[in-house]
C-alpha positions as CSV (number, residue, x, y, z in Angstrom):
1,M,-24.1,-31.0,-43.2
2,R,-24.2,-33.8,-40.6
3,S,-20.5,-33.4,-39.6
4,Q,-21.5,-29.7,-38.8
5,D,-24.6,-30.6,-37.1
6,Q,-22.7,-33.4,-34.8
7,D,-20.0,-30.2,-34.0
8,L,-22.8,-28.2,-33.4
9,S,-24.4,-30.6,-30.8
10,K,-20.7,-30.7,-29.3
11,N,-20.4,-27.4,-28.6
12,T,-24.1,-26.8,-27.2
13,K,-23.3,-30.2,-25.0
14,A,-19.7,-28.6,-24.0
15,A,-21.5,-24.8,-23.2
16,S,-24.3,-26.6,-21.1
17,A,-22.0,-28.7,-19.2
18,S,-19.5,-25.7,-18.3
19,K,-22.7,-23.9,-16.6
20,T,-23.3,-27.1,-14.5
21,Q,-21.2,-26.8,-11.4
22,R,-21.4,-28.9,-8.0
23,L,-23.3,-27.1,-5.6
24,H,-20.9,-27.1,-2.4
25,K,-17.8,-25.8,-5.2
26,L,-20.2,-23.4,-6.4
27,L,-21.4,-21.9,-3.0
28,A,-17.7,-21.8,-2.1
29,Q,-16.5,-20.3,-5.4
30,S,-19.2,-17.5,-4.8
31,G,-18.0,-16.6,-1.1
32,M,-20.4,-18.2,0.8
33,G,-17.6,-20.3,3.0
34,S,-15.3,-23.2,2.7
35,R,-16.1,-26.2,0.8
36,R,-16.2,-28.2,4.1
37,E,-18.6,-25.6,5.5
38,M,-20.8,-25.7,2.5
39,E,-20.8,-29.8,2.7
40,K,-22.0,-29.2,6.2
41,Y,-24.6,-26.5,5.3
42,I,-26.3,-29.1,2.8
43,E,-25.8,-32.2,5.1
44,A,-27.9,-29.9,8.1
45,G,-31.0,-29.1,5.4
46,R,-30.0,-25.5,5.3
47,V,-29.3,-25.5,1.4
48,Y,-32.6,-25.7,-1.0
49,V,-32.5,-26.1,-4.7
50,N,-35.6,-24.9,-6.1
51,D,-37.4,-25.3,-3.1
52,S,-36.4,-28.8,-2.7
53,P,-33.9,-30.0,-0.1
54,A,-30.1,-29.9,-1.8
55,T,-27.8,-33.2,-1.5
56,L,-24.3,-33.5,-1.7
57,G,-22.3,-33.7,-5.1
58,Q,-25.6,-32.2,-6.6
59,L,-25.3,-30.5,-9.8
60,I,-26.4,-27.1,-10.0
61,H,-27.5,-25.2,-13.6
62,E,-27.4,-21.4,-14.1
63,H,-31.5,-21.0,-13.8
64,D,-31.5,-22.8,-10.9
65,I,-32.8,-20.9,-7.5
66,I,-30.6,-21.3,-4.6
67,K,-31.5,-20.7,-0.9
68,I,-29.5,-21.0,2.7
69,D,-31.4,-20.6,5.6
70,G,-34.5,-19.3,3.7
71,K,-32.5,-16.4,2.0
72,T,-31.5,-16.6,-2.1
73,A,-27.6,-16.8,-2.8
74,H,-26.5,-14.8,-5.4
75,L,-24.0,-17.2,-7.3
76,F,-21.0,-16.8,-9.8
77,F,-20.7,-19.5,-12.1
78,D,-17.6,-17.8,-13.7
79,L,-14.7,-17.5,-11.5
80,K,-14.6,-14.2,-9.6
81,F,-11.5,-12.5,-8.6
82,P,-11.1,-12.7,-4.9
83,K,-9.9,-10.0,-2.8
84,I,-7.6,-10.9,0.2
85,L,-7.7,-9.0,3.5
86,I,-4.4,-9.4,6.2
87,Y,-5.4,-8.3,9.7
88,H,-2.7,-7.9,12.4
89,K,-5.2,-9.6,15.5
90,P,-4.2,-8.3,18.7
91,E,-4.9,-10.8,21.7
92,G,-8.4,-10.7,23.2
93,E,-10.1,-11.1,20.0
94,I,-12.0,-14.3,18.8
95,V,-12.1,-15.5,15.4
96,S,-16.1,-16.2,15.2
97,V,-18.7,-14.3,13.5
98,S,-20.1,-14.0,16.9
99,D,-19.7,-14.7,20.4
100,P,-22.7,-15.4,23.3
101,Q,-20.3,-13.9,26.0
102,K,-20.0,-10.7,24.0
103,R,-16.6,-10.8,23.2
104,T,-14.7,-8.7,20.8
105,T,-14.7,-10.6,17.4
106,V,-12.6,-9.9,14.5
107,F,-15.0,-10.2,12.1
108,S,-17.0,-7.1,13.5
109,K,-13.6,-5.1,12.7
110,L,-13.7,-6.0,8.8
111,P,-14.9,-3.6,6.2
112,R,-18.4,-4.5,4.9
113,I,-18.7,-5.8,0.8
114,K,-21.5,-6.2,-1.3
115,N,-23.1,-9.5,-2.4
116,E,-20.1,-11.4,-0.7
117,K,-18.5,-11.9,2.7
118,W,-15.2,-12.2,4.5
119,I,-14.0,-16.0,5.2
120,S,-11.2,-16.6,7.8
121,I,-8.2,-18.3,6.5
122,G,-7.6,-20.3,9.6
123,R,-7.8,-18.9,12.9
124,L,-5.8,-18.0,16.2
125,D,-7.0,-18.5,19.5
126,I,-7.8,-15.9,21.9
127,N,-4.5,-15.3,23.4
128,T,-2.7,-15.5,20.1
129,S,-1.6,-12.5,17.8
130,G,-0.3,-11.8,14.6
131,L,-1.1,-12.4,10.9
132,L,-4.7,-13.5,10.1
133,M,-5.9,-13.7,6.6
134,F,-9.2,-13.0,5.2
135,T,-10.9,-13.9,1.6
136,T,-14.0,-13.7,-0.5
137,S,-13.2,-17.1,-2.3
138,G,-14.0,-20.4,-0.5
139,D,-11.8,-22.3,-3.0
140,L,-8.6,-19.9,-2.2
141,A,-9.6,-20.6,2.0
142,N,-9.6,-24.2,1.1
143,R,-6.5,-24.3,-0.9
144,L,-4.7,-22.5,2.2
145,M,-6.2,-24.5,4.8
146,H,-6.5,-27.9,3.8
147,P,-3.4,-30.0,4.9
148,K,-3.1,-32.0,1.9
149,F,-1.6,-28.8,0.1
150,E,1.1,-28.4,3.3
151,I,0.9,-24.5,3.3
152,E,3.5,-23.7,5.9
153,R,2.2,-21.5,8.8
154,E,5.5,-19.5,10.7
155,Y,5.3,-18.4,14.3
156,A,7.4,-16.7,16.9
157,V,6.8,-18.6,20.3
158,R,8.1,-17.4,23.9
159,I,8.2,-20.1,26.4
160,F,8.8,-20.1,30.1
161,G,12.1,-22.4,30.3
162,E,14.4,-23.7,27.5
163,L,14.5,-26.9,25.3
164,T,17.2,-29.2,25.3
165,E,18.9,-30.1,21.8
166,E,17.2,-33.8,22.2
167,Q,13.7,-31.7,22.9
168,M,14.0,-30.0,19.5
169,S,14.8,-32.9,18.0
170,K,12.1,-34.8,19.1
171,L,9.5,-32.0,18.0
172,K,11.2,-32.1,14.9
173,S,10.4,-35.9,14.5
174,G,7.0,-35.9,16.2
175,V,5.2,-36.7,19.1
176,K,1.8,-38.1,20.0
177,L,-0.8,-35.4,21.4
178,E,-4.5,-36.5,22.4
179,D,-5.5,-36.1,19.0
180,G,-2.6,-37.8,17.1
181,F,0.6,-37.4,15.8
182,A,2.0,-34.0,15.8
183,K,5.3,-32.1,15.0
184,F,7.3,-28.9,13.8
185,D,8.8,-28.8,10.3
186,E,11.5,-26.5,11.6
187,I,12.4,-25.2,15.0
188,R,15.2,-22.6,15.8
189,Y,16.3,-21.1,18.9
190,Q,16.4,-17.1,18.5
191,G,17.5,-16.1,21.9
192,G,15.9,-14.7,25.2
193,E,16.2,-12.9,28.6
194,G,15.7,-14.3,32.3
195,A,13.6,-17.3,32.4
196,N,12.0,-16.3,29.1
197,R,13.1,-17.9,25.8
198,W,11.8,-17.3,21.8
199,Y,12.0,-19.8,19.1
200,Q,10.9,-19.5,15.4
201,V,8.6,-22.8,14.3
202,I,7.4,-23.8,11.1
203,L,4.4,-26.6,10.6
204,M,2.2,-27.5,8.1
205,E,-1.1,-27.7,9.7
206,G,-3.5,-25.8,12.0
207,R,-4.9,-27.9,14.2
208,N,-6.6,-26.1,17.7
209,R,-3.7,-25.0,19.8
210,E,-1.3,-27.6,18.2
211,V,2.0,-25.0,18.8
212,R,1.1,-24.4,22.3
213,R,0.4,-28.6,23.1
214,L,3.6,-29.3,21.3
215,F,5.6,-27.0,24.2
216,E,3.3,-28.5,26.7
217,Y,4.6,-31.7,25.7
218,F,7.6,-31.0,27.6
219,N,5.7,-28.8,30.2
220,L,6.8,-25.5,28.8
221,P,4.5,-23.2,28.6
222,V,3.9,-20.6,26.3
223,S,3.8,-17.0,27.4
224,R,3.1,-15.4,23.8
225,L,2.3,-16.8,20.3
226,I,2.8,-14.7,17.2
227,R,1.8,-15.6,13.8
228,T,4.2,-13.9,11.5
229,R,3.7,-16.0,8.3
230,F,1.1,-17.9,6.4
231,G,2.3,-19.6,3.1
232,P,3.7,-17.0,0.9
233,V,2.1,-14.1,3.0
234,S,4.1,-12.2,5.6
235,L,2.9,-10.1,8.2
236,P,4.5,-6.1,7.1
237,S,6.2,-4.6,9.8
238,R,4.1,-1.2,9.3
239,V,1.2,-3.0,10.0
240,K,0.7,-2.6,13.7
241,R,-1.6,-4.5,16.1
242,G,-5.4,-3.9,15.2
243,M,-4.7,-2.5,11.6
244,M,-5.7,-4.5,8.6
245,L,-4.6,-4.0,4.8
246,E,-6.5,-5.0,1.5
247,L,-4.0,-6.8,-0.7
248,E,-4.0,-5.2,-4.4
249,V,-4.9,-7.0,-7.4
250,K,-1.7,-7.6,-8.7
251,E,-0.7,-9.2,-5.5
252,V,-3.4,-11.2,-5.1
253,E,-2.7,-12.1,-8.3
254,K,0.8,-13.5,-7.4
255,I,-0.9,-15.3,-4.9
256,L,-2.9,-17.4,-7.0
257,K,-0.2,-18.0,-9.3
258,W,1.8,-19.5,-6.3
259,L,-1.2,-21.8,-5.4
260,D,-1.8,-22.8,-9.2
261,M,-5.0,-21.8,-9.0
262,P,-7.1,-20.9,-12.1
263,F,-8.5,-17.4,-12.2
264,S,-10.6,-15.0,-14.9
265,M,-8.6,-12.4,-16.7
266,V,-12.1,-10.9,-17.3
267,S,-12.7,-10.6,-13.4
268,R,-9.4,-9.2,-12.4
269,N,-9.3,-6.6,-15.2
270,E,-12.9,-5.5,-13.3
271,S,-11.6,-5.8,-10.0
272,L,-8.8,-3.5,-11.5
273,N,-11.3,-0.9,-12.8
274,K,-13.2,-0.9,-9.7
275,V,-10.0,0.2,-7.9
276,K,-9.0,3.0,-10.2
277,A,-12.7,4.3,-10.0
278,R,-12.6,4.2,-6.4
279,K,-9.2,6.1,-6.2
280,K,-10.6,8.6,-8.8
281,H,-13.7,9.2,-6.8
282,A,-12.3,9.1,-3.7
283,H,-13.7,11.7,-1.2
284,P,-13.0,12.1,2.9
285,S,-16.4,10.8,4.5
286,P,-17.5,11.1,7.9
287,Y,-18.5,7.2,8.0
288,A,-15.0,6.2,7.6
289,P,-14.2,3.1,9.7
290,K,-12.4,3.3,13.2
291,V,-9.8,0.7,11.9
292,K,-7.0,2.2,9.9
293,L,-6.7,1.0,6.7
294,D,-3.4,0.9,4.7
295,R,-3.6,-0.1,1.2
296,K,-0.1,0.5,0.0
297,T,1.6,-3.0,-1.8
298,M,3.2,-5.4,0.5
299,L,5.0,-7.5,-1.6
300,D,6.7,-4.8,-4.2
301,K,7.4,-1.6,-2.1
302,K,9.8,-0.7,0.3
303,I,9.0,1.8,3.5
304,K,11.5,4.9,3.4
305,K,13.1,6.0,6.3
306,I,12.0,9.4,7.6
307,K,15.3,11.8,7.6
308,R,15.3,13.8,10.5
309,K,17.0,17.3,10.5
310,P,19.4,17.7,13.4
311,V,17.6,20.2,16.0
312,K,20.0,23.2,16.9
313,R,19.5,23.7,20.5
314,R,21.2,27.0,22.0
315,I,23.4,26.4,25.4
316,R,22.2,28.4,28.1
317,S,24.9,30.3,29.9
318,A,25.6,31.1,33.7
319,S,24.2,34.6,33.0
320,D,20.9,33.1,31.7
321,I,20.4,31.9,35.2
322,K,18.0,34.2,37.3
323,K,19.5,34.3,41.2
324,I,16.8,34.0,43.6
């Protein structure tokens, strides 16, 4: 009996421990933001637990009531299967929820989701276009953004001028910028016309205007900058500027496995069932968003080229032309 009681108490403790999580991790897991952002929220006194100010590293139980800026937060103790959205950002849009200067923000274009919010995976400045990713998982965003995980970012860069072999070698070995040491992991010449030259570059971090500043180190201004890849995800050619694509459940699963991140099979199957139900009951809506949504898979399927039939044109004869 004693051994049974001991086993029961161990199981009870394990169960209670499994339902206890660090506050900042739980908030990020529930899609409230990245772990860093949540730590800043807690430090700023914006988070309350049971009507008391939260502290960093605080343990949270299922029955605790969490409020952010006075509003109750809906938290998920079990890992919820994340959503991932890719957006082909055009130039002229800023990566911010709001802007005092009333400039167009990327978040104003995103589809609304219930009880969750989109978190941007990295940023692109207003003059940079290309691949911008969003997710509902703060943990996933943190895994892709944090420098310690060394996730590759790939860009196509057009500059006014041309790098010498010595300068390219120096950019790979590293140069000292105002905020520290920086370098490209790869840099390849891609040709060009006139005074403009294109380069393909890869780096492992995303500091503010880092690509531009590395070229400006040699007084070579960047005239165009396009992000073409972030980690395992490349920008599909069919996703044109201003278009977005929500990845399918199976595609998200591949990315999670690539990152070696755990996920719940229950939440995965729930997500699949929701997608199937949405497709089954889909109907045209007068409230469809202006942004085009392309829900085809981007990792497995190939686009079939449209075969155009030759057009037979009747050649006019001289007799068809009326004499004036």
